[in-house]
C-alpha positions as CSV (number, residue, x, y, z in Angstrom):
1,X,36.1,64.6,-24.0
2,X,36.8,62.3,-21.0
3,X,40.5,63.3,-20.9
4,X,39.6,67.0,-21.0
5,X,37.0,66.6,-18.2
6,X,39.5,64.5,-16.2
7,X,42.1,67.3,-16.6
8,X,39.7,70.1,-15.6
9,X,38.4,68.3,-12.6
10,X,41.7,66.9,-11.3
11,X,44.1,69.6,-12.1
12,X,42.5,72.9,-13.1
13,X,39.7,73.0,-10.5
14,X,41.9,72.4,-7.5
15,X,44.3,75.2,-8.5
16,X,41.5,77.6,-9.1
17,X,39.5,76.6,-6.0
18,X,42.4,76.6,-3.6
19,X,43.5,80.0,-4.9
20,X,40.0,81.4,-4.4
21,X,39.0,79.7,-1.2
22,X,42.3,79.4,0.7
23,X,44.4,82.1,-0.9
24,X,41.7,84.8,-1.1
25,X,38.7,84.0,1.0
26,X,40.3,82.4,4.0
27,X,42.9,85.2,4.2
28,X,40.2,87.7,3.9
29,X,38.3,86.2,6.8
30,X,41.4,86.0,8.9
31,X,41.5,89.8,8.9
32,X,38.3,89.8,11.0
33,X,38.4,86.6,13.0
34,X,40.6,83.9,14.5
35,X,42.2,81.4,12.1
36,X,40.0,78.5,13.1
37,X,36.8,80.5,12.5
38,X,38.2,81.6,9.1
39,X,38.8,78.0,8.2
40,X,35.3,77.0,9.3
41,X,33.6,79.8,7.4
42,X,35.7,79.3,4.3
43,X,34.9,75.6,4.5
44,X,31.1,76.3,4.7
45,X,31.4,78.5,1.6
46,X,33.5,75.8,-0.2
47,X,31.0,73.0,0.7
48,X,27.9,74.9,-0.4
49,X,29.7,76.1,-3.5
50,X,29.5,72.5,-4.6
51,X,25.9,72.0,-3.6
52,X,23.6,71.0,-6.5
53,X,20.0,72.1,-6.5
54,X,19.2,69.3,-8.9
55,X,20.3,66.6,-6.4
56,X,18.4,68.3,-3.5
57,X,18.8,66.7,-0.1
58,X,20.6,63.8,-1.6
59,X,23.5,66.2,-2.0
60,X,23.7,66.9,1.7
61,X,26.1,64.0,2.3
62,X,28.5,65.4,-0.3
63,X,28.3,68.9,1.3
64,X,29.1,67.4,4.7
65,X,32.1,65.5,3.3
66,X,33.3,68.5,1.4
67,X,33.1,70.6,4.5
68,X,35.4,68.2,6.3
69,X,37.8,68.0,3.3
70,X,37.8,71.8,3.2
71,X,38.6,72.1,6.9
72,X,41.6,69.8,6.3
73,X,42.7,71.9,3.3
74,X,42.4,75.0,5.3
75,X,44.4,73.5,8.1
76,X,47.1,72.4,5.6
77,X,47.2,75.9,4.2
78,X,47.6,77.5,7.6
79,X,50.2,74.9,8.7
80,X,52.3,75.2,5.6
81,X,51.6,78.9,4.8
82,X,51.5,77.8,1.2
83,X,48.9,76.6,-1.3
84,X,51.1,73.7,-2.5
85,X,49.9,71.2,0.0
86,X,46.2,71.9,-0.2
87,X,46.4,71.9,-4.0
88,X,48.2,68.6,-4.0
89,X,45.7,67.1,-1.6
90,X,42.8,68.5,-3.6
91,X,44.2,67.1,-6.8
92,X,44.6,63.7,-5.2
93,X,41.1,63.7,-3.7
94,X,39.5,64.7,-7.1
95,X,41.5,62.1,-9.0
96,X,40.5,59.3,-6.7
97,X,36.9,60.5,-6.8
98,X,36.8,60.5,-10.6
99,X,38.6,57.2,-10.9
100,X,36.1,55.7,-8.4
101,X,33.1,57.1,-10.4
102,X,34.6,55.7,-13.6
103,X,35.0,52.2,-12.0
104,X,31.5,52.3,-10.6
105,X,30.1,53.1,-14.0
106,X,32.3,50.5,-15.6
107,X,34.0,52.9,-18.1
């Protein structure tokens, strides 16, 4: 189960999320506002998409970090005009996060 979870979090989720948030949502917002505002609004959506009601206010640090990450991903997407760079960065970020969690738990 650990291998499947690792694959889903590190490979599958970044592909899906980058397609949805950068490929669709950010491009949609750009039709109505400047690029930097589209990145910010998309990043807010991305960050709060990952908010967990169960963790409550303890989750706010994660939301803030994910907002910054998402802004970087949005900038990469705009700079490269491709989803490849944000996907690769997102995969790397998730992989490091999962490995870090596994090392902290001692698995």
